[in-house]
Backbone as CSV, one residue per row, in Angstrom:
resi,resn,N_x,N_y,N_z,CA_x,CA_y,CA_z,C_x,C_y,C_z
1,MET,90.799,113.382,112.996,91.826,112.400,112.637,91.151,111.198,111.989
2,LYS,91.659,110.800,110.833,91.000,109.724,110.095,91.180,108.350,110.740
3,TYR,92.056,108.258,111.730,92.296,106.976,112.390,91.365,106.767,113.590
4,GLU,90.804,107.835,114.081,89.955,107.786,115.266,88.755,106.839,115.129
5,PRO,88.036,106.846,113.994,86.887,105.936,113.882,87.273,104.459,114.038
6,LEU,88.437,104.080,113.541,88.869,102.688,113.677,89.110,102.348,115.142
7,VAL,89.812,103.212,115.852,90.083,102.961,117.275,88.775,102.893,118.051
8,LYS,87.879,103.842,117.809,86.584,103.849,118.507,85.800,102.572,118.231
9,HIS,85.793,102.148,116.967,85.053,100.942,116.600,85.646,99.713,117.295
10,LEU,86.962,99.595,117.255,87.603,98.434,117.891,87.337,98.421,119.391
11,LYS,87.432,99.582,120.033,87.176,99.644,121.481,85.718,99.325,121.821
12,ALA,84.812,99.734,120.959,83.384,99.525,121.232,82.919,98.115,120.884
13,GLU,83.457,97.553,119.801,82.924,96.299,119.277,83.887,95.112,119.312
14,CYS,85.166,95.377,119.468,86.159,94.313,119.272,87.179,94.258,120.408
15,MET,86.705,94.339,121.623,87.615,94.291,122.769,88.027,92.846,123.036
16,GLY,89.297,92.574,122.889,89.825,91.239,123.150,89.682,90.315,121.960
17,ARG,90.539,89.306,121.939,90.574,88.366,120.821,89.244,87.665,120.581
18,LYS,88.526,87.407,121.641,87.248,86.698,121.491,86.224,87.515,120.694
19,ASN,86.477,88.818,120.521,85.579,89.687,119.762,86.208,90.184,118.466
20,ALA,87.183,89.446,117.963,87.867,89.843,116.722,86.864,89.923,115.576
21,ARG,87.130,90.851,114.666,86.284,91.022,113.485,87.118,90.881,112.232
22,LYS,86.579,90.195,111.258,87.246,90.017,109.967,87.464,91.369,109.302
23,SER,88.519,91.437,108.530,88.850,92.654,107.790,87.664,93.119,106.958
24,SER,87.026,92.197,106.274,85.899,92.567,105.400,84.766,93.226,106.189
25,ASP,84.514,92.765,107.417,83.477,93.379,108.252,83.863,94.799,108.644
26,LEU,85.139,94.990,109.015,85.604,96.319,109.398,85.595,97.271,108.204
27,GLU,85.999,96.766,107.053,85.996,97.589,105.841,84.586,98.100,105.554
28,GLN,83.623,97.207,105.670,82.237,97.574,105.395,81.722,98.562,106.446
29,SER,82.001,98.301,107.710,81.527,99.183,108.781,82.129,100.574,108.681
30,LEU,83.407,100.648,108.320,84.106,101.932,108.262,84.111,102.542,106.863
31,GLN,83.584,101.788,105.895,83.523,102.224,104.497,84.910,102.624,103.966
32,ILE,85.859,101.696,104.161,87.210,101.889,103.649,87.661,100.597,102.964
33,SER,88.698,100.700,102.144,89.217,99.525,101.444,90.092,98.691,102.374
34,GLY,90.379,97.480,101.950,91.272,96.618,102.709,92.655,97.217,102.846
35,ASN,93.158,97.813,101.764,94.473,98.459,101.827,94.474,99.601,102.830
36,GLU,93.416,100.394,102.827,93.344,101.525,103.762,93.244,101.023,105.201
37,LEU,92.488,99.955,105.419,92.387,99.385,106.764,93.767,98.947,107.251
38,ARG,94.510,98.235,106.413,95.851,97.775,106.812,96.791,98.949,107.069
39,ARG,96.686,99.991,106.248,97.512,101.198,106.477,97.210,101.820,107.833
40,ARG,95.926,101.910,108.133,95.519,102.519,109.408,95.953,101.670,110.597
41,VAL,95.777,100.372,110.490,96.203,99.477,111.574,97.706,99.621,111.785
42,ASN,98.464,99.622,110.703,99.910,99.752,110.806,100.292,101.062,111.477
43,ARG,99.689,102.153,111.043,99.991,103.474,111.613,99.662,103.521,113.097
44,LEU,98.502,103.020,113.468,98.090,103.032,114.867,99.002,102.162,115.723
45,ARG,99.380,101.002,115.215,100.315,100.150,115.959,101.638,100.865,116.187
46,ARG,102.126,101.577,115.171,103.381,102.323,115.312,103.256,103.418,116.356
47,GLU,102.045,103.903,116.572,101.795,104.926,117.592,101.531,104.317,118.968
48,GLY,101.566,102.982,119.053,101.401,102.327,120.343,99.996,101.872,120.677
49,VAL,99.086,101.941,119.716,97.723,101.455,119.960,97.757,99.931,119.858
50,PRO,97.271,99.226,120.888,97.386,97.762,120.919,96.351,97.032,120.063
51,ILE,96.506,97.154,118.747,95.588,96.460,117.847,96.154,95.075,117.582
52,GLY,95.420,94.083,118.001,95.830,92.701,117.799,95.206,92.136,116.541
53,SER,95.749,91.003,116.127,95.165,90.310,114.983,95.420,88.825,115.130
54,SER,94.542,88.075,114.515,94.643,86.617,114.509,93.927,86.131,113.256
55,VAL,93.825,84.835,113.103,93.086,84.300,111.956,91.617,84.716,112.006
56,ASP,91.162,85.135,113.181,89.771,85.559,113.339,89.548,87.021,112.975
57,GLY,90.623,87.783,112.805,90.497,89.179,112.425,91.247,90.116,113.350
58,TYR,90.832,91.382,113.345,91.451,92.426,114.166,90.661,92.616,115.449
59,PHE,91.359,93.085,116.482,90.715,93.365,117.755,91.565,94.341,118.559
60,TYR,90.951,94.956,119.548,91.675,95.826,120.467,92.168,94.935,121.601
61,ALA,93.476,94.772,121.693,94.062,93.863,122.679,93.805,94.368,124.102
62,VAL,93.432,93.436,124.966,93.148,93.801,126.358,94.106,93.133,127.340
63,THR,94.978,92.255,126.833,95.977,91.622,127.698,97.336,91.656,127.010
64,ALA,98.370,91.548,127.828,99.726,91.480,127.283,99.873,90.240,126.406
65,GLY,99.216,89.143,126.780,99.277,87.913,125.999,98.750,88.104,124.581
66,GLU,97.683,88.890,124.443,97.144,89.150,123.115,98.118,89.976,122.282
67,VAL,98.790,90.910,122.924,99.791,91.711,122.214,100.962,90.821,121.807
68,TYR,101.452,89.996,122.733,102.573,89.096,122.418,102.228,88.132,121.281
69,ALA,101.009,87.617,121.276,100.599,86.700,120.206,100.627,87.413,118.850
70,THR,100.203,88.669,118.828,100.240,89.440,117.589,101.679,89.709,117.170
71,ILE,102.534,90.021,118.139,103.951,90.243,117.829,104.562,88.981,117.226
72,ARG,104.257,87.825,117.792,104.774,86.560,117.244,104.291,86.350,115.808
73,GLN,103.043,86.644,115.555,102.477,86.511,114.210,103.194,87.450,113.243
74,LEU,103.432,88.689,113.655,104.124,89.657,112.796,105.578,89.246,112.553
75,ARG,106.238,88.695,113.566,107.623,88.223,113.394,107.676,87.083,112.379
76,ALA,106.697,86.189,112.426,106.650,85.089,111.460,106.475,85.638,110.045
77,MET,105.634,86.663,109.896,105.442,87.299,108.595,106.735,87.961,108.139
78,GLU,107.416,88.603,109.073,108.691,89.255,108.769,109.705,88.230,108.265
79,ASN,109.800,87.099,108.946,110.735,86.049,108.539,110.392,85.498,107.160
80,SER,109.107,85.338,106.898,108.664,84.840,105.603,109.004,85.836,104.494
81,LEU,108.806,87.116,104.771,109.154,88.143,103.783,110.657,88.187,103.532
82,GLU,111.446,88.051,104.586,112.907,88.030,104.433,113.339,86.852,103.556
83,ALA,112.717,85.700,103.751,113.044,84.527,102.936,112.663,84.764,101.473
84,ALA,111.520,85.393,101.249,111.092,85.692,99.877,112.055,86.676,99.213
85,ILE,112.469,87.688,99.960,113.427,88.669,99.433,114.737,87.988,99.088
86,SER,115.195,87.138,99.971,116.451,86.409,99.743,116.358,85.545,98.487
87,GLY,115.234,84.862,98.324,115.034,84.035,97.135,115.023,84.863,95.857
88,LEU,114.358,86.016,95.919,114.337,86.899,94.747,115.719,87.453,94.440
89,GLU,116.459,87.788,95.469,117.827,88.269,95.250,118.673,87.189,94.582
90,SER,118.498,85.948,95.001,119.220,84.838,94.381,118.829,84.674,92.913
91,SER,117.561,84.937,92.613,117.100,84.785,91.235,117.739,85.799,90.294
92,LEU,118.242,86.897,90.840,118.864,87.920,90.002,120.077,87.369,89.248
93,TYR,120.738,86.384,89.812,121.909,85.806,89.150,121.528,85.137,87.834
94,ASN,120.285,84.694,87.729,119.797,84.104,86.475,119.724,85.143,85.364
95,PHE,119.674,86.405,85.743,119.616,87.482,84.753,120.975,88.081,84.481
96,GLY,121.991,87.602,85.195,123.338,88.144,85.032,123.474,89.512,85.658
97,GLU,122.580,89.829,86.588,122.616,91.099,87.307,122.632,90.820,88.796
98,SER,123.226,91.701,89.546,123.223,91.503,90.991,122.326,92.477,91.695
99,GLU,122.026,93.633,91.049,121.194,94.609,91.720,120.594,95.593,90.726
100,GLY,119.376,96.022,90.985,118.757,97.091,90.214,118.564,96.777,88.739
101,GLY,118.024,97.749,88.030,117.842,97.604,86.589,116.792,96.580,86.233
102,GLU,116.529,96.464,84.963,115.567,95.483,84.479,116.280,94.461,83.628
103,GLY,115.733,93.248,83.591,116.306,92.182,82.769,116.241,92.526,81.293
104,LYS,117.101,91.918,80.492,117.137,92.184,79.037,116.412,91.115,78.281
């Protein structure tokens, strides 16, 4: 499984927030791109693996508090994305379109 090396690395080297590693360090250690790292983290989280993140990087969460902090961070990102989507939808009126298609 291509996700196993990431889980093993996080468990061995990044247990808890105090041992968080920057994305660039993980990319180099695992020899994968930033996009691939984010895809793997997302997939593993969806499978219930407690991968936390903070401004310090990614880590294997060891407390419920670390998981909750990551959830709060993701919710803030979700809200920001929703606001951006809403703003872009509003901008469509400038093109005289409400949905789909390309501007003329």
